[in-house]
C-alpha positions in Angstrom: -0.8 14.6 34.4 0.3 11.3 32.0 -2.6 12.0 29.7 -2.0 15.5 29.4 1.8 14.8 28.4 0.6 12.1 26.0 -2.1 14.6 24.4 0.9 17.1 24.1 3.1 14.4 22.4 0.4 13.0 20.2 -0.7 17.1 19.2 2.8 18.1 18.8 2.8 14.9 16.3 0.1 16.0 14.3 1.7 19.7 14.0 4.5 17.9 12.7 3.3 15.8 10.5 0.9 19.0 9.1 4.2 20.7 8.8 5.8 17.9 6.8 2.5 18.1 4.2 3.1 21.6 4.3 6.8 21.5 3.5 6.2 18.8 1.1 3.5 21.1 -0.8 5.9 23.9 -0.9 9.1 22.2 -1.8 7.6 19.6 -4.5 5.5 22.8 -5.9 8.3 24.1 -8.3 5.7 26.3 -10.0 3.2 28.5 -8.4 0.8 26.5 -6.3 -2.7 25.8 -7.6 -5.1 28.1 -6.0 -6.2 26.8 -2.6 -3.0 25.1 -2.7 -1.3 27.5 -1.0 1.4 26.7 2.6 -1.2 28.5 4.1 -4.0 27.2 2.8 -2.5 23.3 3.8 -1.9 24.7 7.2 -5.5 25.5 7.4 -7.4 22.8 6.7 -5.0 20.7 8.6 -5.3 22.5 11.7 -8.9 22.3 11.0 -8.5 18.5 11.0 -6.4 18.4 14.0 -9.1 20.8 16.0 -11.8 18.0 14.8 -10.0 15.4 16.3 -9.1 16.7 19.0 -12.8 17.3 20.0 -13.5 14.1 18.7 -11.1 12.0 20.7 -12.2 14.3 24.0 -15.8 13.6 23.9 -15.0 9.7 22.6 -13.2 8.8 25.8 -13.5 4.7 24.4 -11.8 6.0 21.2 -9.3 8.3 22.8 -8.2 5.4 25.3 -8.2 2.7 22.3 -5.6 5.5 20.6 -3.5 6.0 23.6 -3.5 2.5 24.3 -1.4 2.2 20.8 1.5 4.2 21.9 4.8 2.6 22.1 3.3 -0.5 20.2 5.5 -1.7 17.4 4.2 0.1 14.0 3.2 -3.3 12.4 1.1 -4.0 16.2 -0.6 -0.6 16.5 -1.8 -1.1 12.6 -3.1 -4.6 12.7 -4.8 -3.3 16.5 -6.2 -0.4 15.1 -7.4 -2.0 11.7 -9.4 -4.7 13.8 -10.7 -2.0 15.9 -12.1 0.3 13.2 -13.4 -3.2 11.3 -15.3 -3.8 15.1 -16.3 -0.2 15.3 -17.4 0.6 12.1 -19.8 4.6 12.9 -16.4 5.0 14.5 -14.0 4.5 11.2 -16.7 6.4 9.4 -16.7 9.1 12.0 -13.0 9.4 11.6 -12.8 9.2 8.1 -15.5 12.2 7.9 -13.3 14.2 9.9 -9.8 13.5 8.3 -11.9 13.8 4.4 -11.0 17.4 4.4 -6.9 16.4 4.3 -7.5 13.9 2.2 -9.6 15.9 -0.5 -6.4 18.6 0.1 -4.1 15.9 -0.9 -5.5 14.9 -4.3 -7.0 18.6 -5.4 -3.2 19.9 -4.6 -1.2 16.6 -5.7 0.6 16.8 -2.2 1.6 12.9 -1.6 0.6 11.2 1.4 4.0 10.6 2.6 6.7 13.7 1.5 10.4 13.5 1.1 10.6 16.2 3.9 8.2 14.7 6.4 11.1 12.2 7.0 13.2 14.9 8.0 11.5 16.0 10.6 
């Protein structure tokens, strides 16, 4: 039951982060968004990334367990542990980067900053 709650908490964080990106993209846009950069487009891409990450974590319990173990740690400690883990597991790093790549491409194509001001409000 605890795992389900943790997963739901993480899923909620991903949804909130995606929402922050969507709101940040629409808030900074000012003019008509570039093709493929509407709030709907951003939401669709981030939903796909989230679904792919969910599938990956459930099919790679070792990675899921590692990421779950980071909950509650100070941000700097979680960041260092993650960097160490990914350095020791380059295949996992590459697979996670591949899953995240559509979001990175979208942010670059649509000029969406990684941290948007609206994301800090949520």
